[in-house]
N, C-alpha and C positions, 0 to 999 in steps of 0.2 A: 504494500500500500504506500502510495506517495504521500509523504508528510507535508502538512501545510505550514505556512508562516504564521507566527503569532499575529493576532489582530487586536484592535481595540475592543472588538466584540467579546474577546475572551475575558475581559474584566468582569463580565456578567456570568461567567461560567465557573469561576474559581469557588472551591469549598475550602474556607480558610480556618485552620485550627486555632483555638484559643486556649483557655484555661483547662486544667485537668485535675483529677484526684483519683487515688487508688483506695479501694475498699479495705477495711482492716484485715479481712481474711485473704486479701491479695487476688481474689477471683474476679473482681469487676473493676472496670475503669469508667468513670464519668468524665465527659469532656464537652467542650462547646465547638460548634461549627457555624461559621458565619457565611452567609450567601448574600447575593445582591438581588433585590426585587426591582427589576428595571421599570416595571409599570408604576410602582409606588415611589421610585427614585429613593430607595433607602436600603440599608443593610439590615438583615435579620439574623438573629442568633438563636440557636436551639441547643438543648441538651441532648447528648447521645450517650448510650450505655454500651460498653464492650463487655461481653462475657461469652465464654465457651467458643472463642474464635470468631465471633460475629459482632457487628455494631448495629444498633437500631436506635431510632429517635425516641426520646422520652417526652419531649414537650414540643408544642407546635405554635406557640404564640408569636415566635420570632423576637421576643423581648426578654429572653432568659439567659443568665450568665452566672459566673462565679460559683459553680456547684461544689459542695462539700459533703462527704459521707458523714453520717452520725458515728460516734464512737462504737456503737454496736453493729454498724453496717446495714441496718434495716431501713434507713431513711436517707434522703438527700435533701439538704437545705440549699437554696439558691436565691439569687437576687433576680428580681423581675420588675419591669416598668409597666406591667399590665394595668395597674391601678393609677391613681392620679399622681403618685410619686413612687420612687424606688422602694421596694419592700422585700422582706424575706418571705419565701414560700417553702413549704415542707412537702415532700413527695414520698409516699410509702412505696417501696419496691414491690409490694404485694399488689399494687395497682390502685386505681382511683384518681380523682382529681387532686391537684396540689392544694394544700392547706395554706391559706393566707394568714400569716402572723402579723396582724394589723397593728401598726404603731403610728403615733403622731409624727414621728421623725422620718425624713428622707434618708434611708440607710445607705451609707457609702461603702462600707466593707463589714465583714463579720467573720467569726470562726466559732466552732463548737467549744464549749467549756468541757474539760475532761470528764465531768460527771454525766454528760450526755443528756442532761435534763434542761439545759439552758444554753444561750448563745451570748457572746460578747460582740457588740457592734459599735461602729462609729457613725456619728451624724452631726450635722451642724445645728446649733441652737442659739437663740437670742438670750444671752445671759447677763444683760445689763440690769443693774439694780433698779428698784422702783424709784420713779422720779428722775431717771437718767435724762440728761440733756446732751445732745450731740456735740455742742461746743458753746463756749461762753458767748452770750449774745444771741443765741438761737431763738427763733419765734416760740411763743408759748405753745406747749403741747407738741412740739416738733419731735421730741423723743418718742412720744406715744404714737404719732403718725408713722414714724420709721418702724417701730416695733410691729404694728399691725400690717404694714406693707411687707415686711420680711418674714413674719411668722407663718404666713399662709403658704401652703405647698406650691411648688413651681407650676404644676398643671392648673391649680386653682387660680394662680395669678394670671395665667393665660386667659382663663375664662372671664375673670374680672376685667381684664384689659379689653376684651371684646365688647362688654356691655357697659362698663363704667369708665372707659378711658378718658372721656371728656369731663367726668365728674371728679375722679380721684386725683390726688396730688402725688405723682410718682417721682418727684424730684429726688435725686441722689445727693446725699451729704457725705463728703469724703474728708476724713481728717487723720488717716493713718498712712504710713509710708507704703505699706503693701496692701493695696486696695483692689487689685484685679489679678487675674491669672488667665493665660491663654487657654482657650478651650472651655473655660468656665464663665468668663466675663467678669463683671463687677462682683466682688466678694461681699459687699455690704458690711453689716456689723455683727454677723453671726460668728461664732467660733466653734471649732470641732470638739465634741465631747465623746466620752466612752460610756457605753450603757451595758447593763446586764438585763437580758431578756429571759425570763423563766417560762418554759413551755406550759401552756394551759392544759387542762385535763380533757377538753373536748373541742370539737370543731366550732361550736357556737360560743366559745369563750374567747375573750381577748387576753393576750399574754400580759403578764406582770412585768413592767419595764421600770428599771431604776437607773438614774444617772449616777455613775460611779465618780467621775471627775467633776469638776465644777469651777466656777470663777470665770472671769473674762479673759481666758487664755485658750489657745488651741492645743489639743492633745492628739497625738498620733501614734501609730505603730504599737498598739497594745499587744502584750504577750503574757499568757498565764503560765505559772510554774506547774510542774507535774502534779503537785498536790491539789491544785485548783484554788488555793487560798490567796496567793500573791499575784498581783497584776503589775507588770512593768509597763510604763507609758512614757513616750518621748514628749517633752515640752520645754519651754523656756519662759519662766515667770517674770524675767527681767526685760522681756522684749515685747512690750505692748504695741510698738510701732511696726514691727517686722523688719527692723534694720540690723539685727544681729543673727547671723547664720548659726551661731553656737546653740547647741541643744543640751539638755540634761535628761537623765532618766529618773523618773519618779516611781515610787513603789507604793501600791495600795494594799493594805491588809483587808481583804474583802470580808473577812469574818468580823473584824472590829470596826471597819470603816475608817481606819487611820491612814494618814498619808506620810511618806518619808521621802527625803531627798537621797536617792541611792547613788547617783553618779553625776558629777559636774563635768560636763564635756568641754572640749576646747574647739569644737567644730560641729558640723552637721552630723546627725545620726539618722539613718534611713530605714533601719529595720532592726529587729532583735528577735532572739529565740532562746529559750532556756535549755540547758543540758538536761538529759534524762534524770541525772542524779539530783538536779536542783542546785548544784553548787556553783554553776557558771552561767553567765549570760553572754551570748555571742551577739555582736551587732556590726553593721556596716557603717562606715563613716570616715572622717578624716579630721586632722588637727589644724587645717588652714595654713600650713607652712607655706604653701604657694597660693594663698587666697582661696577663692572658690574654684581654682583650677587644680587644687590638690587632688591627687589620685585617691579614690575611695578604696579603703582596705578593710579587712576583716579583723575585728578586735575581740579579745576574750577578757571578761571581767569576773574575778572570783567574788561571788556574792554569798557563799555558804555561811560564813561567819556573821555577815550582816543580817541575814534572815534568822539565824539562831538567836542573835541578840534581841531581835524583835520578839521572838517566841518566848524569850526569857523575861520580857517586860521592859527591856532597855530601849533607849532611843539612840541608836548608833550614829557616829559621825559619817558624813557622806564620803564616798570614794572619789578619786580624781584620775587624771590621765596617767599619773605615775603608777597607779595600780592596775591600769589596763594594758594588756599585752597586744601589740600589733603583730598579728600572725603572718602578715604578708610583707613585712618591712624588708626582708632580704630578697623576696621574689620580685617586689616592685611592679606588680601588675594589678589592674583594677578588678574588684569583685563586681559581678554582674555581667550581663550579656550586652556588650556595646555594639555588636553587629546583629542586625536583624535581616530577615528575608522580606521580599516584596512580591505579593501582598502579605500582610500579617494582621491578625485580629486581636492584638494585645500581647502582653508579656505574662509569662508564667512565674512561678516562684523562683527565687534565686538564693534563698538561704533557709535551710530546714535542719533541725537538730534531731538526731536519732541516738540510740543507745551507745554507739561507738564514736560519737563526735558530731561536728557540724558539717553538713554537705552544702556546697555552694557553687555557683557559676563564677568563673573567672575567665577574662578575655586575655589571651596571651598571643601577641604578634598577629593580631587580626583574626583570631579564632577563639570563640567562646567554648569552654569545655567544663566538665563537672569534676570537682575536686572535694577532698575531705580533709578536715583539720581535727585531729583527735584532741581530747582534753589534755593529753600530755604534750601538745604542741606539734606532734608529728603531722607531716603534710603528705597527702597521697593523691595521685592522679587516678581518677576513676574512669573518665571518658574524655579523651582528647585526640581528635583526628584532624590532621592538617587539611583535610578535604571536606569537612562538614562543620556546621555550627550547631551547638546545643542552644535552644531558645527558651526552654523551660523544663521543669522536672518536678516529680513528687516521689518521695521515698517513705516507706514505713518498714516495719519488721518483716513484712511478707514480700516485699519487692521494690523495684525501682522502675518507674516509667519516665519517659522524657520525650520532648518534641525536638526534631532536628531537621535541618535542610542542607542541601548541597547545591553546588553551582548549577547542576542540571536536574535537581529534584526539589519540589516544594516541601514545606513543613508537613510532616506526618508524625504519627505517634508510634513509639517503640517501647519495648520492655527489655530490660537486661536481666538475664537469669544465668547464674554461674559463668559470667563472662560472655555469654552468647546473646546476640541481639535478635529479638523477635519483632517482626513488623506487625503492628496491631491495626493500622489503617492505611489505606491507599486511595483516599477520596479523589485525588487529582491524577492518579495513574492513567486512567483511560484518556484524559485530555492530553497528558504529556506524550503518550504513545502516538497521538495523531499530529503532534506539532514538531517542528524542527528545533529541538532543544540543543543549545550549544554549551559545552562545558568550558568555563573560563580557564585560562592558563595563568598560573602565578608567575610574576616577574619580580626580580630584585635588581635595582640599578643604583649607581652612584649619583648623588646630587652634585651641585656645583662645587661644594667644599669637600666632596668625597664621602659624605654620610650616606649609608645604604638605606634606600627607601623601598617599601614593598607595594606591589600593586597587582591587579588582575586585568587580563585582556580577553575580550570576546572577539574571536575572528569569524567572519562569515564563512560558511562552507563554500568550497569552490577551489579553483586553481590557485596554488600557492604563489604563482607569479602575478596574479591579478592585483591591481592597485585598488585599494579600498579607501573611501573617505573615513576620517577618524572623528569619533565623538568622545570628548572628554567629559566624564561625569565627576562632579566635585561634591563630597559629602558635607553635611552640616556640622554644627558644633561650636567651635572647631574641633571639640574633643570627641567627635564621633569616630567611626571607623568602618571601612569596607572589609569584607571577608569572603570566603568561599561559600556564599549563600545564593539562593535563587533570587535573581533580580529581574523582574518582568521588564523594567525599563531597558536594561541592557539586552535581554533576549529580543525584545521588540525591534530595536534598531539593528542588532546583528542580523536578524532575519531579513532585513531590508538593505543589506549590503554594506552596512557600516561596521568598521572595527570599533569596538567600544573599550575605552580605557578607564579604569577605576584606580585611584591611587590613595595611599595613606601618608600624606606629607606630614612634616613636623607640625605638632598641634593635635594629631590623632592620638587617641588613647590606645593602650595595650602594648606599648613599647617602652614603658618606664616613665617616671615622673619628669625627668629632664626633657625627654622627647616631646611630652605632651604640653609642658608649660613654657618651653623656651621661646615660643612666639608671642607669649603674653606681652602686652605693651609694645608689640612690634609687628603687628599684622602686615602682610604684604611683602615681606622680605624673604625669610627662609622658606616659608610655606609656598610662596610664589616660585622660588627657585626649584624646590622639590617637585612641584607640579609640572613645570616646564621641562625639567630633566626627564620626567616620565614620558612626556610627549616626544622628546628627542630620542629616548631609548627605543620607543616603538617605531618611530620614523626610520631609525637606523637599520631596522630589520629589513627594510627595502620594499615592503608591500603596501605602503601608505601613499595615497595621493596627497602630496603636500599642498596642493592648491585648494583642497577641500577638508580643512580641519575645523571642527565645531566644538562648542563647549556649553555645558548647562550645569547649574548648581542651584541649591535651595538653602535659604537661611544664611549661615556662614558661607555655604557654597554659592549663594546669591551674591554675597559681598565679593567673593573671589571672582565670580563671573563678571562683575562690574569693574573689578580692579584689573583683570587681564588686559582689556583693550586700552587701558591707560598706560600700559607698559610695553605692549607688542601689537603688531598688525598681522600676526600669523593666523588669526582665526577668521574664517570666511563669514561666520555669523555666530551670535551668542544669544542664549536665553538665560536671564537672571530671574530667579524666583524668590519672593519674600526676602529681598536683599537688604543689606545695610549699605547706604551710600554716603551718609554724613554722620560721623560719630559725634559731632558737636551738637547738632539739632536732635540727634537721637537720644540724648541724655534725658532720662526721666519719662520718656514716652514708651519704654519697654517694661514688661512685667518682671524683668530680671536685672534691674538697675545695678545691684551690687556686683553681679558677675560682669556686667559691662564695664563698670569702673575699673575692675582689676584687669580685664582682658584688653580693653582699649588703652589703658595706661594713665588715665587722668580724669578728673572732673573738669567741667568747662571753665570754672573759675581758677583752676590751678595751672593748667597748661593748654589753653585752647589751640595754640599753634600745633602742638603735638597731635591733637585729635584731627585737625584739618589735614595735616601732612599725610596721615594714614587713611584718609577718606577718599574714595574714588571721585567724589564730586569736585574735590580740589584739583583734579587732573583731567577733568572731563573734556577739556578742549583738545586733548590728544587722541580722543576716540575717533577712529575711522571705521570701526566694525559695526555692521547693522546689529541693533539690539532689540530684543523682545523682552519686555519686563512683565512679569506675572505676579499677582498679589491677591491674597484673600482680604476682603474689605473689613473683616473683623479681627485681623491679625493684631495680637497684643504683644507678641514676642519681637517682631520686627514690623512696626506699624507701616501701613501703606504709604504714609508720607515719605518714607525713604525711597520708594520707587518714583513717587511723584516728583521729588526734587531732581532726581537723575533724568527723568523723562523731560521735564521742562527745560533743564539745562541743555540737553541734547537737541531738543526742538529749537531752542533759541539759537543754537549754533548751526542749525540747518543740517543736522545729522539724520541718518536713517534710524528711526526708533518708533516702536509701537508699545503701548501699555494695555494689558488685559487685566481686568479686575473681576474677582469671583465673589458675588454677593453672599453674605452669610457665612463665609468660610473664615476660620481662624488661621493659625500658622500653617496648617496642612490642608490639602484639598481632599475632602472626604465624601462629599455628595457624589453619588455615582454618575449623574449627568455631567457634573463638573470635571470629574476624573476622565470621562470619555472625551470631553472637550479639550482637556489639557493635552492628552496624548495626540489627538488629531491635529491640534494647533502646533504643538512642538514639532511633530514630524513635517507638517506642511511648511513651516518656517525654514527648517534646514534643507528640505528638498528644493524649495524655491531658489535658495542661494547656491545650492549644489549645482543646479542646472543653469544658473545665470551668472 
């Protein structure tokens, strides 16, 4: 059978793997699959169950995700948007309709309490004191107005907007440093709290819900110890404004309702889990040695004596960085999966504790793998293959499951038993068999100063002597990374006769702290040289049409896509998505201002000339390359004004430039019809200049 080229239509055929969980007896796996409903122009997510070698759908609403087996394995709890707000539902594996555990809160995340009779969940709540006023001099009753506006569920607010928009005062009052986040929008005055939900006795009863944490501070990453008595939560009570990335770990005695300061951190903390013996707490985070560009490592904190002191009625002193052990200090690689496949429906777990230590994902030299750190500090490689990436996993005493992708194979679900890999799913196998799937070739090349850089090249099938146009793809971050994963964008263009180059220039994660942070405060220098050296290395092989070299990047990749034509005329046409073009005007307009301060190298009042020197806008008069600028109109990471400034400057100079804006989109393009438009538009742009 003759295989077909990948087409934009295939975006509507993918079955994309999401989160997963393994039953306590190891015989069943529950996971999510996301598909695209073209008619409704939205993605839909369903739960599937694997058992006895087969997979079958469990739910059909298209709004279900984040499944977790109960400790006895007889039920599955999951989150769903079926009602007016995200809620927990409970499904018996014996059959029947899911049971809605109705709460007033919009549930953000949850997990089972070890007793199997309750859940721990997180949700936002309005925790201002009675009589609160938003700021000195605010109109009378403004605090009450804001409370009523923000307390109602999101779906209810949409209904109110339809009927009462002209009547209601929906004015936003902003008085904190961190007041919005890309993909969520304006955060308002709610803070995240942790709750305890006790399962009711019958379907007609509402669950008993108790707020564990409290106060006007956000709490995240809850983790319960094996006994079920102690709850560790990440927070910072000294950071009401959101200007301090440092986090602490608080400890709640759930029996007595007492709170303790367990650990005073020196930087961000992203997750935590208890050892099975209860004597250690493992967490991901860093100490800010290189600002917010510091590599995230795995830390181990001895908490056994602290807990014993509480049980003996004492109030122990908090622990600090000196008592926390950085398990990855010598390895110098980041915990987590920094390389993802495309498309992908979310991230799986990256840190789980079992009887023999902490299992975690770690990205090493462009490849995420699975590793284990024992309580004795011993470090072990469990799954690390230079030709595949691990994107998520789950482990218990009965087995290990994980999702993985390769350059020529999409994410699927696997099980590891006695060192042998078992394929559990092959949802996209039939589609892959019908398409021309190209396996990327890893390349390593020297940059201008001799530093070795890693990359991957997709060559179109055909005569080795044929000359191909070259498309350079630039990742975001800048601390992202490419790897040997399935990349639809690269497959799409390689099927159409383009050689596609992906590089990990300096700034990319997974090659060590110095490699990742050496471009901070100096964008556009070493990273630019590394990228162009990659272009040279591929051209040197002799099968590239040097008259037809193109480039595309998003976010930081969009910055570099705007920077390239200010430094060279080698590119025939460029597309810059969600770009940064002016570091000076960009200050304060992003939802990650603290990261920008560190990476850009200055605040506007400290060294504005430095910011302008490294901004593409300052060198825009040198651009001779046709530019296509793309941006989501709701982008809060790199606001659309960044594309607007570059667009107007190029227009004013009489250059070839077009700007495309996607309504309702944040930093990424997610709506199916917009993704379809994106690929069609990107290909048409390069094809036009390839032929003219």
